[in-house]
N, C-alpha and C positions, 0 to 999 in steps of 0.2 A: 193571466187568463185562467178561468176556472177549469178544473180538470173535468174531462168528459166522463159521465157515469154510464153504466150499462143501460139504464132506462132510456137515455138519450139516443144511444145507438139503436136500440130496439125500435124507437119511434121513427128514426130516419130510414131504417132498412125494411121494416115489416111489409110495406106496400110495394117494395121493389122486387122481392123474390118470393118463391112459394115452396111449400113442403114438396120434396121429391125432385127439386131442380138439381141439375149439375151446374156448378158455378165455378168459373175460373176468376181469380182475383189478381188485379194489379194494384199496388198500393204505394202511397207515400204518406206516412203518418205525420211528418213534420208540417205538411200542408193543411192538416186538420187541427191538430192540437195535442194536448197531453191527456192520457187515459188513466183513469183510476180504477183499481190499484195498479194495473199494467195493461199493455195492449192485448193480453190474452183474452180480455173480456170481449173483444171484437170477434175472435174465433168462437168463443162460447155462444154469442148471439147468433152468428151465422149457422153454426151446427144445430142449434136449437130450432131455428126457423126451417132449415132444410130437412131436418129430422133424419132418422136412420135410412130413410128411403132415398135421400139425396146424396150428392157427392160434392165435397169441397176440394178445390184444386188450386195449387199455387206453383209458380215457377221458382226453382231454387238453383239459380245459375251458379256456375263455378267457371267463369270465363278465364280465370287465371290458369286453367289447365293448358291453355295454348302456350304458356311460358313454363309452368312447373312440370307439366307432363304427368301429374299425379292427380287421381280423383278417388275419394272415399265416400261411402254413404253417410259417414259421420262428419263430412266436411261442411263447414259453415256456408250457409246460403249467402250469395253475393247480390241478392235481389231485394234487399231491404229488410228492415227490422221485423215486420209482420211475418214474412215468409220464414225467417229464422225461428221465431216463436213457434210457428206451425210445425216446422221440421222437427223440433225437439219434443213435441208432445207425444204421448203414448199412442200406440195403434195407428201411426202414420206410415204410409208406404212411400218409398222414394225410388225413382227409376235409376238403374245403373247406366246412366248416360252422362258422360263428361260434358262440361260446358253448359248445356241446357237440359238440366234434369227437372223433373216435376215431382211434387209431393201431393198426396191425396189421402182423404179419409172419407168413409161412407160406403154406400152400396156398391159403387162401381170403381172403387179406388184402384183395384188391380188393373182395370182397363186403361187407366190414365198413366200408369207407371210401367208400361212396356218399353222395351228397347226399340228404338227407331233410328233410321238414317236419313229420313226426309220428312218434312211436315206433311207430305202427300201420302206417306205410307198408310196402309189400312190400320196399322196398330199405333199410329202417332197420336198424341194427346189431342191435337186439333181435329183430326178426323173423328175421333171418339166424341168430341164435343159436338160436332155436326150431327153425328149419328144419333146422339141422345138429346138433340134439340137443346143443347146447353146454352147457358148465358155467360156473359162476361160482366164483371163489376170493376169499374175504375174508382178506387177508393182514395180520394184526395189526389188524383193524378189525371192527366189529360190523355187524349187519344194518341198523342205522339209516343206513348209508352205501350200502346196496345199492339203487341207483336203479331197479332193474327194477320196483319196486312202482308207479312212476309210470305205467307202461304200463297197468296195470289201472285206475288212476285215470282215465286218458284213455279207455279202453274203456268205462267206466261213466259217463263225463262227470260226475264228482263236482261238487257244487254250489259248492264253495269255490275252484274253478279256472276259468280262462277262457282262450281263445286270444288271444295277443298276438303281433304281428309286430314284430321288431326290425330296423331298417334301418341300414346303414352301408356300409363299403367293404372289399373284399378287396384287400390290397396284394400285387401280383404283378409281378415284374420292374420295380419302381419305378413301377408304374402303379396307379392307384386305380380299381377296377372296382366298380360298385354291387352290393351283395349284401343280401339280406334273409332272415330266418329266422323261422318261426312256431313258437311253443312253447305248450304247455298249462300255464300257470303259476298260482300263487296270486293270487287277487284282492287279498288282504291279506297283505303280507309278514310280518306279525306272527302269522299263523296257524302254529302249531307242529305238525309232523307226528310221528306215532308209529306205526311199522309192527310193533310188538311182537306183535300178535295173530297175524300171519302167521308170524312167527318161532317163536312158541309152537307153532303147528300143525306147522311143519316139524320141530321137536324131538319132538313127540308121535308123529309118523309115522316117526321115525328116518330122515329123508331127508338128514341132514347127516353127512359124514365130516369128521373133524378130527384135528389133531395139535398138539403143543406145539413151539414154536421160540423159543429165548431166553426172554424174559419174556412172550411173547404166544402167540396161538393162530392157527392156519390152519384155515379151514373151506371145504369144497368141496361143491357141490350142483348138481343138474341145474336148468337155467334154467326148463324147463317145469314142473317140480315146484313151484318157488317161485311161478311165475305162477298156477298152479292154486290154491295156498293163498291168494294175494292175492285172487283172484276170489271164492273162497268167503267170505272175510271181508267183502268189499264187497257181495256179493250179500245178505248178512244185514243189513249196516248200511252205507249209503253214506258215513257219517261215521266209519267205523271207524279211519281213519288220521289223524284229527284228535286231537291230544293230549287235549283235554278230554273226548272221547267214548270213546276206545279203552280207557280204564281202567274203564269202567262195565260 
């Protein structure tokens, strides 16, 4: 397969986002292809289109914290190759949040990298995304990886989740500082999630812009639109995002 050039990315993305947008990216590069000279050209294109008035945001998870009990701002992202390239770039801010940290660059980067204990907090990245009418881009990945639906699960206090606090240490300047983080997680890790009903609603309402790049697809939508669809689904059935129920 031919390697994807910067000009091809520009052509695919230009009509999906605008200057000044706040944009959260979920990505899987292997589903699209190889990028020349490196995946960093994706970030270059995104930042050029968003301009200095916009904000680029990516999740840089370190879920291994639940086992290692250690987190550092220099720790490698466990959310895919693109997020790791992004984390390592200059002038990138990262939240001091173990397990689910966020990196951001641009006008409101500091707003998206605050410490939070709930997706519902006023200073959480998702709340900031709503406040700034932000968008979400699925870059070579499907809605099943769009974590925003977890916000509606927490808002409705779905019965298959519960609050759990994870304790450990923040490694900073060779010092270990105690750190803890609370998340609304599955009671049983074998519970399989399926948010396809919300995705179906988004498609029916034609709320998704998309384009083809390489062997994959890029999809962009407003974060508040997706949250509203998720809320409607859960309002009708609190178990709608559980795999065995969502197909009924």
